[in-house]
NUMARVEX-417207 format. One record per residue (C-alpha): x, y, z. Coordinates in nm, 4 decimals. Example, Ala and Ser with C-alpha at 12.3 -4.5 7.8 and 13.67 -1.06 7.14 Angstrom:
BEGIN
site px->1.2300 | py->-0.4500 | pz->0.7800
site px->1.3670 | py->-0.1060 | pz->0.7140
// end
This chain:
BEGIN
site px->-5.1511 | py->2.0950 | pz->2.3454
site px->-5.1675 | py->2.4408 | pz->2.1820
site px->-5.5065 | py->2.5808 | pz->2.0976
site px->-5.4356 | py->2.5863 | pz->1.7327
site px->-5.3260 | py->2.2303 | pz->1.7238
site px->-5.6325 | py->2.0698 | pz->1.8681
site px->-5.7439 | py->1.9009 | pz->1.5254
site px->-5.7348 | py->1.5210 | pz->1.5753
site px->-5.4301 | py->1.3356 | pz->1.4747
site px->-5.4327 | py->1.0900 | pz->1.1955
site px->-5.4143 | py->0.7085 | pz->1.2976
site px->-5.0308 | py->0.7040 | pz->1.2668
site px->-5.0038 | py->0.9978 | pz->1.5057
site px->-4.7353 | py->1.1542 | pz->1.2862
site px->-4.8763 | py->1.3826 | pz->1.0351
site px->-4.8796 | py->1.7604 | pz->1.1451
site px->-5.2501 | py->1.8443 | pz->1.2002
site px->-5.2403 | py->2.1686 | pz->1.0459
site px->-5.0135 | py->2.3883 | pz->0.8464
site px->-4.8749 | py->2.6875 | pz->1.0722
site px->-4.5673 | py->2.8771 | pz->1.1377
site px->-4.3318 | py->2.8057 | pz->1.4130
site px->-4.3586 | py->2.9876 | pz->1.7466
site px->-4.1350 | py->3.2835 | pz->1.6240
site px->-4.3130 | py->3.3035 | pz->1.2665
site px->-4.0442 | py->3.1187 | pz->1.0870
site px->-4.1504 | py->2.8438 | pz->0.8383
site px->-3.8912 | py->2.5951 | pz->0.9757
site px->-3.8800 | py->2.7134 | pz->1.3544
site px->-3.7568 | py->2.4170 | pz->1.5638
site px->-3.6866 | py->2.1821 | pz->1.2749
site px->-3.3584 | py->1.9824 | pz->1.2897
site px->-3.2186 | py->1.9052 | pz->0.9622
site px->-2.9338 | py->1.6900 | pz->0.8266
site px->-2.8070 | py->1.8419 | pz->0.4883
site px->-2.5622 | py->1.6504 | pz->0.2693
site px->-2.3826 | py->1.7560 | pz->-0.0448
site px->-2.2296 | py->2.1022 | pz->0.0609
site px->-1.8894 | py->2.1350 | pz->-0.0964
site px->-1.8708 | py->2.5093 | pz->-0.1511
site px->-2.1044 | py->2.8175 | pz->-0.1065
site px->-2.2086 | py->2.7587 | pz->-0.4719
site px->-2.3595 | py->2.4046 | pz->-0.3879
site px->-2.7320 | py->2.3850 | pz->-0.4058
site px->-2.7185 | py->2.2308 | pz->-0.0691
site px->-2.5314 | py->2.5274 | pz->0.0726
site px->-2.8246 | py->2.7443 | pz->-0.0465
site px->-3.0732 | py->2.5133 | pz->0.1119
site px->-2.8749 | py->2.5186 | pz->0.4441
site px->-2.8725 | py->2.8926 | pz->0.4287
site px->-3.2473 | py->2.9547 | pz->0.3580
site px->-3.3388 | py->2.6654 | pz->0.6085
site px->-3.1446 | py->2.8565 | pz->0.8878
site px->-3.3094 | py->3.1812 | pz->0.7832
site px->-3.6323 | py->3.0043 | pz->0.8242
site px->-3.5463 | py->2.9089 | pz->1.1857
site px->-3.4231 | py->2.5381 | pz->1.1363
site px->-3.1161 | py->2.3841 | pz->1.3238
site px->-2.8842 | py->2.2536 | pz->1.0427
site px->-2.6154 | py->1.9922 | pz->1.0669
site px->-2.4001 | py->1.9088 | pz->0.7563
site px->-2.1939 | py->1.6275 | pz->0.6299
site px->-1.8647 | py->1.6127 | pz->0.4619
site px->-1.6352 | py->1.3384 | pz->0.3319
site px->-1.2518 | py->1.2908 | pz->0.3371
site px->-1.0254 | py->1.5598 | pz->0.2169
site px->-1.3182 | py->1.7597 | pz->0.0710
site px->-1.4565 | py->1.7838 | pz->0.4347
site px->-1.2289 | py->2.0848 | pz->0.4965
site px->-1.4161 | py->2.2702 | pz->0.1916
site px->-1.7384 | py->2.1784 | pz->0.3539
site px->-1.6297 | py->2.3183 | pz->0.7023
site px->-1.5177 | py->2.6465 | pz->0.5377
site px->-1.8601 | py->2.6738 | pz->0.3605
site px->-2.0237 | py->2.5811 | pz->0.6844
site px->-1.8505 | py->2.8651 | pz->0.8739
site px->-2.0105 | py->3.1237 | pz->0.6437
site px->-2.3770 | py->3.0280 | pz->0.7004
site px->-2.5982 | py->3.2542 | pz->0.9155
site px->-2.5247 | py->3.0291 | pz->1.1982
site px->-2.2061 | py->2.8270 | pz->1.1549
site px->-2.2942 | py->2.4596 | pz->1.1346
site px->-2.1373 | py->2.1406 | pz->1.2638
site px->-1.9948 | py->1.9020 | pz->0.9845
site px->-2.0109 | py->1.5307 | pz->1.0553
site px->-1.7939 | py->1.2744 | pz->0.8506
site px->-2.0147 | py->1.0595 | pz->0.6101
site px->-1.9019 | py->0.8334 | pz->0.3225
site px->-2.2463 | py->0.7228 | pz->0.1771
site px->-2.0755 | py->0.4052 | pz->0.0514
site px->-1.9490 | py->0.2989 | pz->0.3974
site px->-2.2007 | py->0.1024 | pz->0.6121
site px->-1.9705 | py->0.1883 | pz->0.9123
site px->-2.0008 | py->0.5605 | pz->0.8403
site px->-2.3665 | py->0.5187 | pz->0.8302
site px->-2.3982 | py->0.3499 | pz->1.1544
site px->-2.1829 | py->0.5979 | pz->1.3212
site px->-2.3541 | py->0.8956 | pz->1.1914
site px->-2.7016 | py->0.7454 | pz->1.2966
site px->-2.5611 | py->0.6864 | pz->1.6567
site px->-2.3940 | py->1.0426 | pz->1.6653
site px->-2.7127 | py->1.2125 | pz->1.5488
site px->-2.9153 | py->1.0185 | pz->1.8037
site px->-2.7088 | py->1.1308 | pz->2.0813
site px->-2.6788 | py->1.4920 | pz->1.9416
site px->-3.0442 | py->1.5603 | pz->1.8279
site px->-3.2741 | py->1.2670 | pz->1.9529
site px->-3.4648 | py->1.2987 | pz->1.6276
site px->-3.4413 | py->1.4428 | pz->1.2709
site px->-3.7218 | py->1.6473 | pz->1.1283
site px->-3.5660 | py->1.6491 | pz->0.7725
site px->-3.2926 | py->1.5118 | pz->0.5525
site px->-3.1677 | py->1.6574 | pz->0.2222
site px->-2.9919 | py->1.3895 | pz->0.0077
site px->-2.7839 | py->1.6203 | pz->-0.2423
site px->-2.4948 | py->1.3845 | pz->-0.3320
site px->-2.4495 | py->1.2517 | pz->-0.6762
site px->-2.1361 | py->1.1190 | pz->-0.8752
site px->-2.0495 | py->0.9374 | pz->-1.1959
site px->-1.7072 | py->0.8541 | pz->-1.3265
site px->-1.6089 | py->1.0561 | pz->-1.6402
site px->-1.6643 | py->0.7496 | pz->-1.8515
site px->-2.0333 | py->0.7452 | pz->-1.7688
site px->-2.0836 | py->1.0980 | pz->-1.8978
site px->-2.0670 | py->1.1963 | pz->-2.2622
site px->-2.0423 | py->0.9991 | pz->-2.5820
site px->-2.2779 | py->0.6940 | pz->-2.6132
site px->-2.4354 | py->0.5354 | pz->-2.3221
site px->-2.3081 | py->0.1819 | pz->-2.4156
site px->-1.9474 | py->0.2966 | pz->-2.4178
site px->-1.9282 | py->0.3096 | pz->-2.0442
site px->-1.8044 | py->0.0172 | pz->-1.8471
site px->-2.0044 | py->-0.1790 | pz->-1.6060
site px->-1.7922 | py->-0.0711 | pz->-1.3050
site px->-1.8639 | py->0.3054 | pz->-1.4226
site px->-2.2343 | py->0.2507 | pz->-1.4583
site px->-2.2698 | py->0.0739 | pz->-1.1223
site px->-2.0694 | py->0.3385 | pz->-0.9516
site px->-2.3018 | py->0.6165 | pz->-1.0810
site px->-2.6056 | py->0.4190 | pz->-0.9696
site px->-2.4517 | py->0.3279 | pz->-0.6202
site px->-2.3569 | py->0.6899 | pz->-0.5365
site px->-2.6344 | py->0.8687 | pz->-0.7003
site px->-2.9436 | py->0.6412 | pz->-0.6303
site px->-2.8889 | py->0.3490 | pz->-0.4137
site px->-2.7327 | py->0.5924 | pz->-0.1512
site px->-3.0634 | py->0.7504 | pz->-0.0729
site px->-3.2039 | py->0.4141 | pz->0.0320
site px->-2.8843 | py->0.3516 | pz->0.2503
site px->-2.9117 | py->0.6683 | pz->0.4222
site px->-3.2605 | py->0.6618 | pz->0.4902
site px->-3.2373 | py->0.3149 | pz->0.6181
site px->-2.9656 | py->0.4284 | pz->0.8619
site px->-3.1733 | py->0.7224 | pz->0.9609
site px->-3.5122 | py->0.6054 | pz->0.9514
site px->-3.5388 | py->0.5585 | pz->1.3390
site px->-3.4480 | py->0.9200 | pz->1.4020
site px->-3.6857 | py->1.0260 | pz->1.1343
site px->-3.9771 | py->0.8272 | pz->1.2754
site px->-3.9389 | py->1.0039 | pz->1.5944
site px->-3.9935 | py->1.3583 | pz->1.4833
site px->-4.3068 | py->1.4979 | pz->1.6776
site px->-4.4914 | py->1.6217 | pz->1.3666
site px->-4.3460 | py->1.3892 | pz->1.0926
site px->-4.0308 | py->1.4185 | pz->0.8993
site px->-3.9458 | py->1.5014 | pz->0.5339
site px->-3.6782 | py->1.3374 | pz->0.3181
site px->-3.5877 | py->1.5493 | pz->0.0106
site px->-3.3482 | py->1.4302 | pz->-0.2513
site px->-3.2020 | py->1.6415 | pz->-0.5367
site px->-3.3030 | py->1.5445 | pz->-0.8878
site px->-3.2683 | py->1.6329 | pz->-1.2558
site px->-3.5639 | py->1.5460 | pz->-1.4815
site px->-3.5170 | py->1.1896 | pz->-1.5923
site px->-3.8125 | py->1.1958 | pz->-1.8328
site px->-3.5705 | py->1.2735 | pz->-2.1229
site px->-3.2507 | py->1.1458 | pz->-2.2525
site px->-3.0419 | py->1.4618 | pz->-2.2006
site px->-2.7184 | py->1.5413 | pz->-2.4042
site px->-2.4107 | py->1.3912 | pz->-2.2316
site px->-2.6041 | py->1.2929 | pz->-1.9119
site px->-2.6028 | py->0.9104 | pz->-1.9861
site px->-2.5529 | py->0.6933 | pz->-1.6702
site px->-2.6348 | py->0.9933 | pz->-1.4389
site px->-2.9752 | py->1.0228 | pz->-1.6166
site px->-3.0244 | py->0.6429 | pz->-1.5552
site px->-2.9358 | py->0.6900 | pz->-1.1931
site px->-3.1704 | py->0.9788 | pz->-1.1678
site px->-3.4554 | py->0.7572 | pz->-1.3130
site px->-3.3756 | py->0.4946 | pz->-1.0398
site px->-3.3755 | py->0.7688 | pz->-0.7873
site px->-3.7520 | py->0.8457 | pz->-0.8711
site px->-3.8413 | py->0.4775 | pz->-0.8343
site px->-3.6385 | py->0.4383 | pz->-0.4947
site px->-3.8153 | py->0.7612 | pz->-0.3503
site px->-4.1569 | py->0.6162 | pz->-0.4334
site px->-4.0843 | py->0.2865 | pz->-0.2707
site px->-3.9586 | py->0.4683 | pz->0.0313
site px->-4.2610 | py->0.7013 | pz->0.0327
site px->-4.4679 | py->0.3782 | pz->0.0494
site px->-4.2657 | py->0.2225 | pz->0.3241
site px->-4.2173 | py->0.5093 | pz->0.5599
site px->-4.5467 | py->0.6786 | pz->0.5208
site px->-4.6922 | py->0.4890 | pz->0.8122
site px->-4.3942 | py->0.6130 | pz->1.0283
site px->-4.4866 | py->0.9729 | pz->0.9342
site px->-4.2186 | py->1.0358 | pz->0.7097
site px->-4.2423 | py->1.1914 | pz->0.3690
site px->-4.0068 | py->1.1363 | pz->0.0748
site px->-3.9874 | py->1.3580 | pz->-0.2127
site px->-3.7632 | py->1.4579 | pz->-0.5163
site px->-3.6862 | py->1.8202 | pz->-0.5938
site px->-3.6019 | py->1.8330 | pz->-0.9698
site px->-3.4072 | py->2.1588 | pz->-1.0191
site px->-3.3013 | py->2.3346 | pz->-1.3565
site px->-2.9364 | py->2.3448 | pz->-1.4390
site px->-2.7269 | py->2.5457 | pz->-1.1993
site px->-2.3729 | py->2.6423 | pz->-1.2126
site px->-2.2345 | py->2.4185 | pz->-0.9141
site px->-1.9099 | py->2.2394 | pz->-0.8705
site px->-2.0755 | py->1.9224 | pz->-0.9672
site px->-2.2093 | py->2.0712 | pz->-1.2977
site px->-1.8572 | py->2.1609 | pz->-1.4144
site px->-1.7988 | py->1.7891 | pz->-1.4935
site px->-2.0903 | py->1.7516 | pz->-1.7174
site px->-1.9923 | py->1.7845 | pz->-2.0969
site px->-2.2126 | py->2.0623 | pz->-2.2646
site px->-2.3434 | py->2.1916 | pz->-1.9408
site px->-2.3151 | py->2.5654 | pz->-2.0540
site px->-2.5063 | py->2.4939 | pz->-2.3751
site px->-2.7841 | py->2.3104 | pz->-2.1829
site px->-2.7954 | py->2.5953 | pz->-1.9367
site px->-2.8101 | py->2.8666 | pz->-2.2021
site px->-3.0818 | py->2.6828 | pz->-2.3741
site px->-3.2831 | py->2.6504 | pz->-2.0405
site px->-3.2357 | py->3.0188 | pz->-1.9548
site px->-3.3746 | py->3.1123 | pz->-2.3067
site px->-3.6775 | py->2.8865 | pz->-2.2995
site px->-3.8090 | py->2.8379 | pz->-1.9448
site px->-4.1561 | py->3.0060 | pz->-1.9136
site px->-4.0699 | py->3.1912 | pz->-1.5887
site px->-3.7148 | py->3.2479 | pz->-1.6879
site px->-3.4101 | py->3.0618 | pz->-1.5197
site px->-3.0940 | py->3.2040 | pz->-1.3751
site px->-2.8416 | py->2.9253 | pz->-1.3697
site px->-2.6327 | py->3.1472 | pz->-1.1201
site px->-2.9000 | py->3.1611 | pz->-0.8601
site px->-2.9950 | py->2.8434 | pz->-0.6590
site px->-3.2227 | py->3.0528 | pz->-0.4327
site px->-3.5496 | py->2.9531 | pz->-0.5940
site px->-3.4515 | py->2.5766 | pz->-0.5680
site px->-3.3622 | py->2.6352 | pz->-0.1920
site px->-3.6784 | py->2.8024 | pz->-0.1166
site px->-3.8751 | py->2.4790 | pz->-0.2782
site px->-3.6665 | py->2.2625 | pz->-0.0663
site px->-3.7681 | py->2.4557 | pz->0.2565
site px->-4.1277 | py->2.4107 | pz->0.1518
site px->-4.0992 | py->2.0443 | pz->0.1296
site px->-3.9282 | py->2.0442 | pz->0.4690
site px->-4.2159 | py->2.2544 | pz->0.6083
site px->-4.5400 | py->2.1392 | pz->0.7601
site px->-4.7106 | py->2.3012 | pz->0.4285
site px->-4.5935 | py->1.9801 | pz->0.2494
site px->-4.7598 | py->1.7523 | pz->0.5139
site px->-4.9619 | py->1.5711 | pz->0.2604
site px->-4.7070 | py->1.5404 | pz->-0.0240
site px->-4.5101 | py->1.2238 | pz->-0.0447
site px->-4.3634 | py->1.0125 | pz->-0.3344
site px->-4.3748 | py->1.3257 | pz->-0.5597
site px->-4.1227 | py->1.4822 | pz->-0.8087
site px->-4.1653 | py->1.8590 | pz->-0.7401
site px->-4.0012 | py->2.0775 | pz->-1.0117
site px->-3.8310 | py->2.4130 | pz->-0.9623
site px->-3.6967 | py->2.4788 | pz->-1.3105
site px->-3.8835 | py->2.7786 | pz->-1.4454
site px->-4.1490 | py->2.5435 | pz->-1.5926
site px->-3.9360 | py->2.4109 | pz->-1.8574
site px->-4.0163 | py->2.0518 | pz->-1.7760
site px->-4.3574 | py->2.1020 | pz->-1.9104
site px->-4.2237 | py->2.1959 | pz->-2.2639
site px->-4.0062 | py->2.0808 | pz->-2.5292
site px->-3.6588 | py->2.2350 | pz->-2.5272
site px->-3.5812 | py->2.3929 | pz->-2.8588
site px->-3.2283 | py->2.3080 | pz->-2.9679
site px->-3.1363 | py->2.1001 | pz->-2.6615
site px->-3.0602 | py->1.7957 | pz->-2.8635
site px->-2.7489 | py->1.9902 | pz->-3.0095
site px->-2.6153 | py->2.0966 | pz->-2.6556
site px->-2.3061 | py->1.9322 | pz->-2.5608
site px->-2.2643 | py->1.7518 | pz->-2.8938
// end
């Protein structure tokens, strides 16, 4: 045991005994991370993967179907080109296969980023009750339940992480009824509850589960949300710390913090990286998106 890690381990033997840098001084040195949700270089997950690599992590990405080629092109532009594994979160076969492939490739996972959300167009905009049950259920399955499904498949790998593992899921503040967000907002509220129950169940295995609530960012997914530009503009004008909807770097840094041993005592939490706006009323936001 290293001289600086002689503090006694907790009963479960998983939590890192102290916060320290990796051997080469990088925050995530030696960490093995699986990152979902990279579609292009403008994806939040891409920024997270890039920043994690710059902090010393080994990163593996996932892609799905025809969009996987887009993910592979983005992966090739990372500081260290990353492998891309096929994963459809709605497929039990894919979940079982990727768990087996990661077990053979890595042996364990130190971190997992869930950055996948989708709602059919009918579930966004208009009135909440106008959406059909299939549309609402699709939003809930892909945007919320998929976190539980993915963690269930990868829990054995996460529980083997020597210093404890960290699961992070991207979130958008669900404490308010945002314009046009509708069933995606409901799905995000469900995501909060799911994360808390996962934190309860996986804590004894040394696995932390947290949500990262980002402010609005100009990603490929944001383009499908009615009124996004008005919301982002109001956010940029009102956030106490300011907000740049074109720069996911601050969100990526917060994700890296949650992946690091510095967050070793944080679980079941919603961490906001939004310029501080979640603490305030947003003037004029009720008119954004009509």
